[in-house]
C-alpha positions in Angstrom: 8.6 42.7 -8.5 8.0 39.3 -10.2 5.6 38.8 -13.0 3.5 35.7 -12.8 2.3 33.9 -15.8 -1.5 33.6 -16.0 -2.7 30.1 -15.3 -3.8 28.3 -18.5 -6.3 25.5 -18.5 -5.8 22.8 -21.1 -8.8 21.3 -22.7 -8.7 17.5 -22.1 -8.0 15.4 -25.1 -10.7 12.9 -26.2 -8.3 10.0 -25.3 -8.2 11.1 -21.6 -11.4 13.1 -21.2 -12.7 10.8 -18.5 -9.5 10.9 -16.3 -8.8 13.3 -13.5 -5.4 14.3 -14.8 -4.1 15.3 -18.2 -2.0 12.9 -20.3 1.0 15.2 -19.7 0.6 15.0 -15.9 0.1 11.3 -16.1 3.3 10.9 -18.1 5.2 13.1 -15.7 3.9 11.1 -12.7 4.7 7.8 -14.3 8.2 8.9 -15.1 8.8 10.1 -11.5 7.3 6.9 -10.1 9.5 4.8 -12.4 12.6 6.6 -11.2 11.6 6.1 -7.6 10.9 2.4 -8.0 14.1 1.8 -10.1 16.2 3.5 -7.5 14.8 1.5 -4.6 14.5 4.7 -2.5 17.3 4.4 0.1 17.8 6.9 2.8 20.5 7.2 5.5 19.4 6.6 9.1 21.4 6.1 12.2 20.0 3.0 13.8 22.1 0.5 15.7 20.1 -2.6 14.5 20.6 -1.7 10.8 23.5 -1.2 8.5 22.8 2.5 7.9 20.6 2.4 4.7 16.9 2.1 5.2 14.6 1.4 2.2 11.0 2.4 1.8 10.1 -1.2 2.5 11.9 -1.0 5.9 10.1 2.2 6.8 6.7 0.6 5.8 7.4 -2.5 7.8 8.4 -0.4 10.9 5.1 1.6 10.6 2.9 -1.4 9.9 4.2 -3.8 12.6 2.5 -2.1 15.6 -0.8 -1.7 13.6 -0.7 -5.3 12.5 -0.1 -6.5 16.0 -3.0 -4.5 17.4 -5.3 -5.8 14.6 -4.2 -9.4 15.2 -4.6 -9.1 18.9 -8.2 -7.9 18.4 -9.3 -10.1 15.5 -7.2 -13.4 15.4 -9.0 -15.2 18.3 -12.4 -14.6 16.7 -11.2 -15.7 13.2 -9.6 -18.9 14.6 -12.7 -19.6 16.6 -15.0 -19.3 13.6 -12.7 -21.5 11.4 -12.4 -24.2 14.0 -16.2 -24.1 14.5 -16.8 -24.6 10.8 -14.3 -27.5 10.6 -15.9 -29.2 13.7 -19.4 -28.8 12.1 -18.1 -30.4 8.8 -16.6 -33.3 10.7 -19.8 -33.7 12.7 -21.9 -33.8 9.6 -19.6 -36.4 8.0 -19.8 -38.5 11.1 -23.6 -38.3 11.1 -23.8 -39.2 7.4 -22.0 -42.5 7.9 
């Protein structure tokens, strides 16, 4: 039979009373994130196209590429059309002002 400690709730300090987390939690999270970033999170992954170590950046790129392609396929033609139309209008106004 294990005895559990009762949960204690710390009163926020005046310096961090508006935040969602305590200063102690913020310090711990900051320390953990610093270690993660300093180590350039590397994991082993068997993939023929890569040398064996895959960084968080590699994983993010792999996940974002298909989403970016879909977004570009849906939106790029419209964006280009609007930009070209604006430039043509500018040139037309310049020509009329001469």
